[in-house]
Structures are given as C-alpha cells and as structure tokens.
C-alpha positions in Angstrom: -32.4 -23.4 -9.0 -35.4 -21.1 -9.6 -38.0 -22.8 -11.8 -39.4 -21.2 -14.9 -43.3 -20.9 -14.7 -45.4 -22.8 -17.2 -46.7 -19.6 -18.6 -43.2 -18.2 -19.4 -42.3 -21.5 -21.2 -45.6 -21.4 -23.2 -44.7 -17.8 -24.3 -41.2 -19.0 -25.1 -42.3 -21.7 -27.5 -44.9 -19.5 -29.2 -42.6 -16.4 -29.6 -39.8 -15.5 -31.8 -37.4 -17.6 -29.8 -38.5 -20.6 -31.7 -35.8 -19.9 -34.1 -33.2 -20.3 -31.5 -33.9 -23.8 -30.4 -30.5 -25.1 -31.7 -29.8 -26.4 -28.2 -32.5 -29.3 -28.7 -29.8 -31.3 -30.6 -27.9 -31.4 -27.3 -30.7 -32.8 -25.2 -29.2 -36.2 -25.7 -26.2 -35.2 -23.7 -27.1 -35.1 -19.9 -24.0 -33.1 -19.1 -25.2 -30.2 -21.2 -28.7 -29.9 -19.6 -27.9 -27.4 -16.9 -26.4 -25.1 -19.7 -29.5 -25.7 -21.8 -31.8 -24.6 -18.9 -29.7 -21.5 -18.4 -30.0 -20.8 -22.2 -33.8 -21.0 -22.1 -34.0 -18.9 -18.9 -31.8 -16.2 -20.3 -33.7 -16.0 -23.7 -36.9 -15.7 -21.8 -35.5 -12.9 -19.6 -34.1 -11.0 -22.5 -37.3 -11.3 -24.5 -39.4 -9.9 -21.4 -36.9 -7.4 -20.1 -37.9 -3.8 -20.7 -34.3 -2.6 -20.3 -32.8 -5.1 -22.6 -31.7 -2.6 -25.2 -30.1 -0.4 -22.5 -28.2 -3.5 -21.3 -26.9 -3.9 -24.9 -25.9 -0.3 -24.9 -24.0 -0.6 -21.6 -22.2 -3.6 -22.9 -20.9 -1.5 -25.8 -19.7 1.2 -23.5 -18.0 -1.4 -21.3 -16.2 -2.9 -24.4 -15.0 0.6 -25.5 -13.7 1.2 -22.0 -11.8 -2.1 -21.9 -10.3 -1.6 -25.4 -9.0 1.8 -24.3 -7.3 0.4 -21.3 -5.8 -2.4 -23.3 -4.3 0.1 -25.8 -2.9 2.2 -23.1 -1.1 -0.7 -21.5 -0.4 -3.2 -24.2 3.2 -4.6 -25.0 4.4 -7.1 -27.6 5.0 -10.8 -27.1 8.6 -10.3 -27.1 8.4 -7.5 -24.4 6.2 -9.7 -22.3 8.6 -12.7 -22.4 11.4 -10.4 -21.4 9.5 -9.1 -18.4 8.5 -12.6 -17.3 11.8 -14.5 -17.8 14.5 -11.9 -18.3 15.9 -9.9 -21.2 17.8 -12.9 -22.7 14.6 -14.8 -23.1 13.2 -15.4 -26.6 9.8 -16.1 -28.0 9.4 -19.8 -29.0 7.5 -20.5 -32.2 5.8 -23.9 -31.9 5.2 -24.1 -35.6 8.9 -23.8 -36.3 9.6 -26.5 -33.6 6.9 -28.9 -34.8 6.2 -28.2 -38.6 4.8 -31.6 -39.4 2.3 -31.6 -36.5 1.1 -28.2 -37.5 0.8 -29.1 -41.1 -1.3 -32.1 -40.3 -3.4 -29.9 -37.9 -4.0 -27.3 -40.5 -5.1 -30.0 -42.8 -7.6 -31.4 -40.3 -9.1 -27.9 -39.8 -9.5 -27.3 -43.6 -11.3 -30.6 -44.0 -13.6 -30.0 -40.9 -17.2 -29.3 -41.9 -17.8 -27.2 -38.8 -16.2 -23.7 -38.5 -15.1 -22.8 -34.9 -13.1 -20.1 -33.3 -9.6 -19.0 -34.3 -6.3 -19.5 -32.8 -5.1 -18.0 -29.5 -1.7 -16.4 -29.0 0.0 -19.7 -29.5 3.6 -18.4 -29.3 2.9 -16.8 -26.0 1.2 -19.7 -24.5 4.0 -22.2 -25.7 6.8 -20.0 -24.5 5.3 -19.4 -21.0 4.6 -23.1 -20.6 8.2 -24.0 -21.7 10.2 -21.4 -19.9 7.9 -21.4 -17.0 8.5 -25.1 -16.2 4.9 -25.9 -16.2 3.8 -29.4 -15.2 0.0 -29.2 -14.5 -2.1 -26.9 -16.8 -5.8 -26.1 -17.0 -7.6 -24.4 -19.9 -11.2 -23.4 -20.6 -12.4 -23.4 -24.2 -11.0 -25.9 -26.7 -12.7 -25.7 -30.1 -10.4 -27.1 -32.7 -7.7 -27.4 -30.0 -5.0 -24.9 -30.9 -4.1 -23.8 -27.5 -4.5 -27.3 -26.3 -2.0 -28.5 -28.8 0.8 -26.0 -27.9 0.3 -26.6 -24.2 0.5 -30.4 -24.7 3.6 -30.1 -27.0 5.2 -27.9 -24.2 4.4 -30.6 -21.6 5.3 -33.5 -23.8 8.7 -34.3 -22.3 7.8 -33.3 -18.7 7.4 -36.3 -16.5 4.1 -36.5 -14.9 2.7 -33.5 -16.6 -1.0 -33.1 -17.6 -3.6 -30.8 -19.1 -7.1 -30.6 -18.2 -9.5 -28.8 -20.5 -13.0 -27.6 -20.1 -15.1 -27.2 -23.3 -18.8 -26.5 -24.1 -19.2 -27.1 -27.8 -20.6 -24.4 -30.1 -24.3 -25.5 -29.7 -25.4 -23.5 -32.9 -22.9 -25.4 -35.0 -23.2 -28.9 -33.5 -19.4 -29.2 -33.0 -19.6 -32.0 -30.4 -17.6 -34.5 -32.6 -14.9 -32.0 -33.8 -13.6 -30.6 -30.4 -9.8 -30.9 -30.3 -9.4 -32.4 -33.8 -5.9 -31.0 -34.2 -4.5 -33.0 -31.3 -2.4 -36.0 -32.6 -2.8 -39.3 -31.0 0.6 -39.2 -29.5 -0.4 -36.4 -27.2 -3.8 -37.7 -25.9 -2.1 -39.5 -23.0 -1.5 -36.3 -21.2 -5.0 -34.7 -21.9 -8.2 -34.9 -20.1 -11.2 -33.2 -21.7 -14.2 -32.2 -19.5 -17.3 -31.5 -21.6 -19.7 -29.1 -20.2 -20.2 -25.5 -19.3 -17.6 -23.6 -17.0 -20.2 -23.3 -14.3 -20.8 -27.1 -14.2 -17.3 -28.3 -14.6 -15.0 -25.9 -12.8 -16.4 -26.5 -9.4 -15.7 -30.3 -10.0 -12.2 -29.7 -11.1 -11.8 -27.5 -7.9 -12.6 -30.4 -5.8 -10.7 -33.1 -7.5 -7.6 -31.6 -9.3 -5.0 -28.9 -8.9 -3.3 -26.8 -7.9 -2.1 -25.8 -11.5 0.9 -23.9 -12.5 -0.7 -22.5 -15.6 -4.4 -21.6 -16.4 -5.6 -20.3 -19.7 -9.0 -18.8 -20.0 -10.7 -18.7 -23.5 -14.4 -19.8 -23.0 -17.4 -17.6 -21.9 -16.8 -14.2 -23.4 -19.6 -12.3 -21.5 -18.8 -10.1 -18.6 -20.6 -12.0 -16.1 -19.3 -15.4 -17.3 -15.6 -14.1 -17.2 -15.9 -12.6 -13.8 -17.5 -15.7 -12.3 -14.9 -18.0 -13.9 -11.8 -15.7 -12.9 -12.8 -15.8 -9.3 -13.3 -19.6 -9.4 -10.0 -20.4 -11.3 -7.8 -18.1 -9.3 -7.7 -20.3 -6.1 -6.7 -23.2 -8.5 -3.6 -21.6 -9.4 -0.5 -22.3 -7.3 1.7 -19.6 -6.1 4.1 -18.6 -8.8 1.8 -19.8 -11.5 0.6 -18.0 -14.6 -3.0 -16.9 -15.2 -3.5 -16.1 -18.9 -6.8 -14.8 -20.4 -7.6 -14.3 -24.1 -9.7 -11.5 -25.6 -9.7 -9.2 -22.6 -10.8 -6.2 -24.6 -14.2 -7.7 -24.9 -15.4 -6.1 -21.6 -13.9 -4.9 -18.3 -14.0 -8.3 -16.5 -10.4 -8.9 -16.5 -9.4 -5.2 -15.6 -11.9 -5.4 -12.6 -10.6 -8.8 -11.5 -7.0 -7.8 -11.5 -8.1 -4.8 -9.4 -9.9 -7.1 -7.0 -6.8 -9.3 -6.4 -4.7 -6.3 -6.3 -2.4 -7.4 -9.3 -1.3 -5.3 -12.2 -1.3 -7.5 -15.1 0.7 -7.7 -18.3 -1.4 -6.9 -21.4 -0.2 -8.3 -24.7 -1.3 -7.3 -28.1 -0.9 -10.0 -30.9 -2.8 -10.4 -34.2 -5.3 -7.6 -33.3 -6.2 -9.3 -30.1 -5.4 -8.7 -26.5 -4.3 -11.1 -23.8 -3.8 -10.6 -20.1 -1.2 -12.3 -17.9 -1.0 -12.4 -14.2 1.5 -14.0 -12.0 0.2 -15.4 -8.6 
C-alpha cells in the first residue's frame, strides 16, 4: 500500500474535499477501513490531477460507445431465455409466484428511511436460477436485497444450496442497518452476507468458497472496478455456470472482458437497462 504524504493529507482536510467526509461515520467499522483509505486517496488524486476533466470526458465517450454496442446487440428477456434453455422455455415472474413475499418487501422498502438503488432484472435472474438448476450462487451488490431475494427464492427448495453476497453500504447515505431488508426470516438460513468492498471481500471468497454455478455482478459501476471484479469473479464460476452483470452500458468494461475471455455475451434490454450474460 503506497502511503499518502502528510502534506497531501493536510491539503485534503483544508480543501474543498471537507464536504465529502461522509465516510467518517464508517470509521467504527474496521472491515470498511481499506475502502475508506482508497476513497481518501482517490479524492486527493482527483483534486490534484491536471487531466481530471479530460478523464471525465473520456468516461463519457466510453459510456456512449458501450451504449451503442448494447443497442446493436440487445434482445428481450423472452429471447434470452429461449437462447439459454430452448424455445419452449418461459420467463418466470417471481412476483406472481410469491405475491405475499413481494408485497411485504415493498412495504419494508416504502418504510425505509434510506433510499438505495433500484431493482435489477428480477425475472431474468429468477428464471436463470430456476431453469439453470443453480445450487451455489454469488452476487456483488445488495442494497435493499431485491436480487438477493429472487436468488434465495429460486434456491429455497434446492437441498444444500446457498448464496454468498458481497456488499459495501452506501457510505453517503449511512445504509449499514438497512442492507437486505426485503429478505424474509425464512430465507436467511441459505444466505451469507459479506460486508465490505469488492477488492477486500472477493479475494477472501476466492480462497474459501466456490465454485459457483451463478454469479451476479451489481456493485462498483466504474470501469476500473468492473474490470477488476470481472477478472476475479470469472475463475470462481464453474464450467456451464452463468455470469450475469447489470448496467453494462455504463462503460466498456463488460464488452472488453467478454473479448478477453473470447466469449460473445447475450445482451438483454429490460426496463431501460442493459444486462449481460456469459455462459462459461
């Protein structure tokens, strides 16, 4: 770890970054300390970097390129399931199968004082887990726990099944106590939540768990964060397993990763968002 100089730290505290010290709340959680260090270092770097504005511009160019690629290759949920499991396969709607659970989940979210991210492509995730015979699953990014919920529902009657989730709470919103609030008590037995940043937790999971038959990525949205995580998660996926990533139009990381592993992914468009699926 490259140490930050005292002069840089002093400049950080005296400068405009003072308004961004939201992470101080999380100093009482040691498992978040490595990420807090990275936040400080990144903010100092950005405030000093002469080409920071150019980097922002480059990011926008990358986003447009990714969006164009997604639009050219996107298909619907129904088409994706047909490609994966045969033309007779149908999309399964978890809300229709478990209406009471989803009604209770919606109520918890409505009553939650902290606003977090929206729902992923729940029908796609649920259907892949059910029809794909998933037993061991891994996801990054939990928030309220919508994707967590549908994975656990798909695994509920599968003997010996489990889900491992990696989540770093929204530090700006102090969401620590509300992660996974939509998960009913009856599903908690199959769920293990690992709190911390991808860079700190994924290597630990790599050493202790897996392989997994299903991996869902929905955490760090940056180009560098995605590319790092994709490369670390891919070896954890068993042969024939499903690798799913949300929001792949944010940047070109998913496109580049699929090229690196020489796989042409399925691109799905649903609710104005793009998801990518790769079978190992």
